[in-house]
C-alpha positions, -999 to +999 in steps of 0.1 A: -624-087-136-596-086-111-599-072-076-576-060-048-591-083-022-593-121-019-624-141-025-624-157+009-634-124+027-670-117+035-683-095+007-721-090+005-746-078+030-776-068+007-781-054-027-799-026-046-798-008-079-783+027-081-770+051-107-732+047-113-709+077-115-673+070-123-645+091-107-612+101-122-582+098-098-606+101-068-616+074-044-646+079-021-644+065+014-673+057+038-682+083+064-663+110+045-678+142+030-662+153-002-671+181-026-667+173-063-670+193-096-689+173-121-688+181-159-693+149-178-728+147-192-733+111-181-723+119-146-746+149-144-775+127-156-767+101-130-767+127-102-800+142-114-816+107-116-802+099-081-818+130-067-851+124-084-855+086-082-830+070-058-834+091-027-802+110-035-782+078-033-755+071-060-727+045-064-693+062-068-665+041-082-631+050-095-619+045-131-589+023-137-576+048-163-584+085-158-580+094-195-611+074-205-639+098-213-668+072-216-657+043-193-672+009-200-676-020-177-640-032-178-628+004-171-642+005-136-630-010-103-654-036-088-656-019-054-668+016-047-688+036-022-725+041-019-729+078-012-755+104-006-759+137-023-760+163+004-760+194-018-759+203-054-751+237-071-753+244-108-725+267-121-727+292-150-703+271-172-727+241-171-709+221-145-723+213-111-707+213-077-719+183-056-713+176-019-711+138-014-712+118+019-698+083+018-722+057+034-706+023+030-685+000+008-703-018-020-695-039-050-714-040-082-726-073-096-714-083-131-749-093-142-765-062-127-745-035-146-767-018-173-771+013-193-736+020-206-750+028-240-777+050-225-775+084-208-759+069-177-752+034-163-769+018-133-758-012-113-770-036-087-746-031-058-741-052-027-730-038+006-697-053+020-698-067+054-673-050+077-658-056+111-647-027+134-618-047+148-608-052+184-581-066+206-547-053+219-533-051+184-561-030+172-558-007+202-520-003+196-526+005+160-552+031+169-529+048+194-500+048+169-522+062+142-535+090+165-499+101+173-490+100+137-520+120+127-511+147+153-476+148+139-490+150+104-511+179+115-480+198+127-461+194+095-491+199+072-505+233+080-533+229+055-550+204+078-573+222+103-570+213+140-607+205+140-602+179+113-574+163+134-597+162+164-625+146+144-602+120+129-587+111+163-622+108+178-625+075+158-614+045+179-623+017+156-594+007+134-615+004+102-633+037+107-600+054+116-584+042+084-614+054+064-612+088+081-574+092+075-572+083+038-592+112+022-566+136+037-535+119+024-520+130-009-513+095-022-519+079-056-556+069-062-545+033-068-531+031-033-563+046-020-583+020-039-562-007-023-572+006+012-608+009+001-609-028-009-591-039+023-620-054+044-598-064+074-599-033+097-565-040+114-548-046+081-565-015+066-553+007+094-518-007+093-516+000+055-531+035+061-505+041+088-477+032+065-490+057+039-494+083+066-458+079+077-447+084+041-467+115+039-452+128+072-417+123+058-426+140+025-443+169+043-412+173+066-389+175+036-413+199+018-413+221+049-375+222+050-374+230+013-400+257+016-381+272+046-348+271+027-364+287-004-381+313+017-348+322+034-330+324+000-358+345-014-357+368+016-320+371+012-323+379-025-350+404-018-329+420+009-299+422-014-320+436-042-335+462-019-301+472-006-286+473-041-314+495-052-307+518-022-270+519-031-278+528-067-301+556-055-273+568-032-247+567-059-270+585-083-277+612-057-239+616-052-233+620-089-217+585-095-227+568-127-214+533-119-222+510-091-190+497-074-206+463-067-214+460-104-178+468-112-166+442-088-190+416-103-177+425-138-141+420-126-150+387-111-165+375-143-135+387-163-113+368-138-132+336-144-128+340-182-091+350-181-063+325-185-040+334-157-012+318-137-023+304-103-004+330-083-018+359-103-053+345-100-050+342-062-036+377-059-064+391-080-090+373-058-075+387-026-075+422-041-111+418-053-121+408-018-103+439-004-120+460-031-155+448-019-148+459+016-133+493+007-155+523+004-154+537-032-146+571-019-114+559-004-081+565-022-072+528-015-102+517-036-088+534-067-054+519-060-068+483-057-091+488-087-062+499-109-041+470-098-068+444-105-074+460-139-038+457-148-037+420-138-068+414-160-055+435-190-020+419-193-017+391-218-003+365-194-009+334-215-024+349-246-001+339-275-004+349-311-006+319-335+026+320-355+028+302-389+065+299-397+075+298-434+112+303-438+110+309-475+083+335-471+103+352-444+133+354-466+112+370-494+099+395-469+133+405-456+148+408-491+118+429-502+122+453-473+160+457-471+188+456-496+220+438-483+223+432-446+231+395-453+244+386-418+213+399-398+190+382-423+209+349-421+207+350-383+169+356-383+163+328-408+183+305-386+162+313-356+130+307-376+142+274-389+151+262-354+117+274-340+099+255-367+116+223-356+112+227-318+079+232-299+093+257-274+124+279-277+136+307-255+134+340-273+168+351-286+182+385-277+196+402-307+215+435-306+217+453-340+247+477-338+254+502-365+255+538-375+223+559-378+202+554-408+213+519-418+179+504-411+181+488-376+146+497-365+130+490-398+148+456-399+132+448-366+098+457-381+105+435-411+114+406-387+080+409-370+063+410-404+083+379-416+073+360-385+036+371-385+040+386-350+029+419-335+056+445-333+061+468-304+089+494-300+102+511-269+128+539-272+153+539-243+170+571-254+175+593-224+159+569-199+177+572-166+151+559-141+151+522-132+113+525-126+108+530-164+118+493-168+106+478-135+077+501-126+070+518-093+058+501-061+022+506-053+030+526-022+037+556-045+009+579-058+002+573-095+023+541-096+023+521-128+041+490-142+073+495-162+073+503-199+079+466-208+046+455-193+028+487-206+039+478-241+027+442-238-007+454-225-010+476-255-001+448-280-024+422-262-001+393-269+027+378-249+049+368-278+055+399-299+087+411-315+099+437-290+123+463-302+143+482-275+156+511-295+187+531-286+198+509-258+232+526-258+216+560-250+205+551-214+222+570-185+226+565-148+218+589-119+204+589-084+172+573-096+189+540-104+206+523-133+180+513-160+207+492-179+210+470-148+172+466-147+175+453-183+198+426-173+169+404-161+147+414-191+174+404-217+185+372-201+168+341-215+177+322-183+159+347-160+132+365-179+107+337-175+101+352-140+105+389-146+097+409-114+079+442-119+077+463-088+041+473-094+027+439-100+048+421-074+043+389-094+065+369-117+058+376-154+070+354-182+089+372-208+106+342-223+083+340-253+090+376-263+115+381-292+137+410-280+157+430-305+178+459-293+195+486-314+225+507-307+249+530-325+279+521-304+288+493-281+313+511-258+285+529-239+266+496-232+277+479-199+296+447-205+272+425-184+244+437-207+265+431-238+272+396-226+234+387-226+229+398-262+240+384-295+258+413-312+251+417-349+269+445-365+252+464-393+279+483-412+275+514-433+264+510-469+288+513-498+281+540-524+270+513-548+246+499-521+232+533-514+227+539-550+207+506-553+186+514-522+179+549-535+169+538-569+148+507-560+134+515-526+136+552-516+128+570-549+096+550-557+085+555-521+090+593-522+074+595-557+042+579-543+043+600-511+045+633-530+016+625-554+038+620-585+037+593-611+068+573-620+067+589-655+067+625-640+103+623-627+135+607-640+167+607-619+198+596-636+223+572-619+249+600-619+225+623-601+218+597-575+255+592-570+261+629-567+234+632-541+252+605-521+286+620-524+280+658-523+248+663-504+250+637-476+276+625-452+263+594-434+267+557-432+230+551-437+205+564-462+183+587-440+196+619-455+196+604-489+159+598-485+154+635-474+172+648-504+152+625-528+121+638-511+132+673-518+137+665-555+102+651-556+087+681-539+103+705-562+093+684-592+057+684-579+057+722-576+070+725-612+043+701-623+015+721-607+029+755-618+033+743-654-002+730-656+007+698-674+002+669-651+017+644-676+051+663-680+084+645-674+113+662-656+148+649-662+173+653-633+209+647-641+243+654-625+244+688-643+209+699-633+210+686-598+222+720-582+191+736-596+171+715-573+193+710-542+216+740-544+253+740-540+269+708-526+269+706-488+298+683-482+332+675-495+343+641-486+379+635-477+400+632-508+436+625-512+461+654-516+470+666-551+507+659-545+529+643-518+535+667-488+561+668-461+547+663-427+512+654-440+499+618-438+465+604-444+448+583-417+415+564-416+390+569-388+357+553-378+328+575-368+291+569-362+284+580-397+309+554-410+345+558-421+363+591-428+397+601-441+418+619-415+446+643-424+474+647-399+497+677-403+530+682-385+550+714-384+585+720-369+596+753-354+627+764-334+620+760-298+628+742-266+611+708-271+574+718-267+548+696-283+515+712-293+486+690-303+454+706-317+423+696-335+401+687-305+418+654-299+407+631-271+430+617-244+437+585-262+447+602-294+470+626-275+486+596-258+492+581-293+510+612-304+532+611-273+539+574-279+548+581-315+572+609-305+588+586-279+592+559-305+610+584-329+633+596-300+642+559-292+651+554-329+668+588-334+702+572-342+685+551-370+669+582-384+701+601-383+688+626-357+707+640-327+698+622-295+686+655-281+670+669-313+637+674-296+652+700-272+660+724-301+626+724-318+589+727-311+565+702-328+530+711-336+506+683-346+472+693-360+443+673-373+420+696-394+383+700-388+390+711-352+354+715-343+349+678-346+360+657-316+384+629-325+396+601-303+409+566-305+442+547-307+440+538-344+458+570-356+491+561-339+511+551-370+496+580-390+509+605-363+543+588-363+545+589-401+537+626-402+563+634-376+590+613-392+582+630-426+586+664-410+618+656-391+634+640-422+620+665-446+607+637-468+572+637-483+545+611-477+527+594-505+495+612-512+476+581-526+483+561-495+462+559-463+469+540-431+454+529-398+469+512-368+479+516-332+516+522-323+536+510-294+567+525-279+587+497-297+571+506-331+548+476-333+515+480-351+485+468-332+451+459-346+421+483-348+384+481-353+360+493-380+382+481-408+354+478-433+342+514-428+377+527-430+384+509-463+351+523-476+363+558-468+396+552-485+379+539-516+356+569-517+386+592-514+403+576-544+431+562-523+452+535-541+470+518-512+460+512-476+483+500-448+465+479-422+478+460-391+488+425-399+464+412-372+435+427-390+439+405-421+410+383-408+386+412-410+391+415-448+365+388-452+339+414-442+350+438-469+331+437-502+350+422-531+344+453-552+365+474-527+393+449-524+397+448-561+403+485-564+425+489-533+460+476-527+459+463-491+493+461-474+496+443-440+523+458-418+537+446-385+560+475-374+568+511-382+598+502-403+574+486-428+550+515-426+577+541-433+591+520-462+556+521-478+546+556-469+577+579-471+591+588-505+628+582-500+648+601-526+680+583-515+669+548-510+703+536-498+706+562-471+695+564-435+657+562-437+658+529-455+677+514-425+707+504-446+732+533-440+739+560-414+756+584-439+728+611-440+735+639-416+709+647-390+685+672-405+663+683-376+687+707-359+709+719-387+682+727-412+660+744-387+688+766-375+698+775-410+662+784-419+658+804-387+689+824-394+678+830-430+645+844-418+660+866-392+684+883-417+655+891-440 
């Protein structure tokens, strides 16, 4: 057996046999009174035997391991305390409550321990000799212990003041240590060490060390309890106030608690991926929101602003899986033709698949209505697996529609750009700005100028919206703009975009689109089956030529829808849902009525003073007839047909050219003073303008002045100068399409436009004779039918007499006689 004290200390002062009761995690000290609850059967028997046989004396000793239910000899410490049972109370559950008083230290003898196998053990115990201790060291230890005990009493409120006084009444070191130890919350092993320490000074010194540790722990506990109490009081106070606020809001008819709303915004702000400046701004606004009464108008303004910051997809990007082959299949499936736009899109996708980050391109699809600009933008989004958002700019004249209003205005909102991004929830969609050429300017600002920043890849990474007052990154957005004409788009805006022209469709292309795309779509939309309706190729071509006049296919789609509707009615009225209706060129008027349009066609025969020009319109190319009539007069020139300023100037330039070449044409130098010239372009209700009719006007006037017809199977386009030079024009492809549609055989084009023939389909070039001209002499040689090729007009002889004045005078006299 091991012990905590050394063998050289005095140990025994007498012995007697007593019942033994083992204690779990409890150490009994001499001169201390301790109540204990006893439940083990052996312990109860020992107490009962002590009361009846041993004059209420019992030996209390601690167990080495508290878990042992029936301790043996080796499970007990050698030293314990002989105690007296002062009071015993039996409880209803079978346990007893016993009040013990410690008498003195004692140690059991190894040869005197008996009865472990019986009801309870007994032991012969010997009292340990003790010294009270004295001297200056003992006195100093006692004083120090008294002060420490008073301090411990202040920090441990569970210790009664009477107990402190009773402890401090002890002046002997050993007794003071024994009085202190029962009140310390230290491990029972340490208490056993103090019990076995027979040197009083050393015992008090060890007890003082443990007391100091308890004081430190009690001080820390007190601080912790105080802090926890304050926090609990604060939480209770906040809870109480929050409940009061809820009751107030409920009484005022408000369903939501503003503080709960602020807490929700704060949580959303923690979870949201935002730029640093946006996060700081949102935190400042939330702080302001907390301190603003909900009834204030400012509260709503701040709340809406914070909500906009949280709703915008700042760094939320859609995962894009780029497959160029799949994208090509998608574009081809959605649109027929349009090779150049498709090629540009596929180039962009190929580059984006090779680089990690690329600035979004700005494409501008320019073309007449109905050619598929907007639907092409949708197909691009589908081919790229991106969200698609469309914003129509037609009629927008307020800059705030793009940049938003400042928050100082009532009902302020961000611009349409950010509103659309909020709706789509991603920051890298395909964004279509439709009808960008239809914007206008007034006192509210210039929206096209506001677009300069949006559509500039070098600037739009920091787009400034007036409402947000923060930089927003638009560089990952794929912007596509559409327009019908470029001349209404400001040049700085054009410079920021890559212009892709989408020309009008050929008749053959329209026929393919109608047959393979539009007709199946309309059959399904109108509840028909493919076998219910059969439209011949001739009928489709007739719809394109006689019932529509456009560069695109929008009206073709409407007419085909009309065919399907009328077929559906016949199907229902006939009662046979499996019937088939054949629509041919001959039966087409029964469905669509009389033809609506007559496209420009060449004259039946050559006419004097009538030439055929080619014009470009938003609907594509058109043939333009120019008529010139000469009358006796005084040099007046009349121009009719609702011609614009540029076209009127071309007519004047053509007349000046003819006057400057009057000698070559065999005309009197002052021929224009004897006649009036009337130039008319039919379809006067349609506005016409542009310089490309210059050579057509000059040819018609020369034909009238020389009384020579113009070839009826020839059309021309080109701008004229005063010297007779032919300058290049635009829209050559559309003009040649119009000439082909009008069954023209030969077309005169400016020599500088030869490069544009690459854009014209091969099928058109094979059926048209294209002649490139540099000046009016070449134009007149090709256009005027010269009955006397060796005479004046051909530029080889001046023998023909001037016709303008003599013929007109003769005709005038003839008419006056009759």
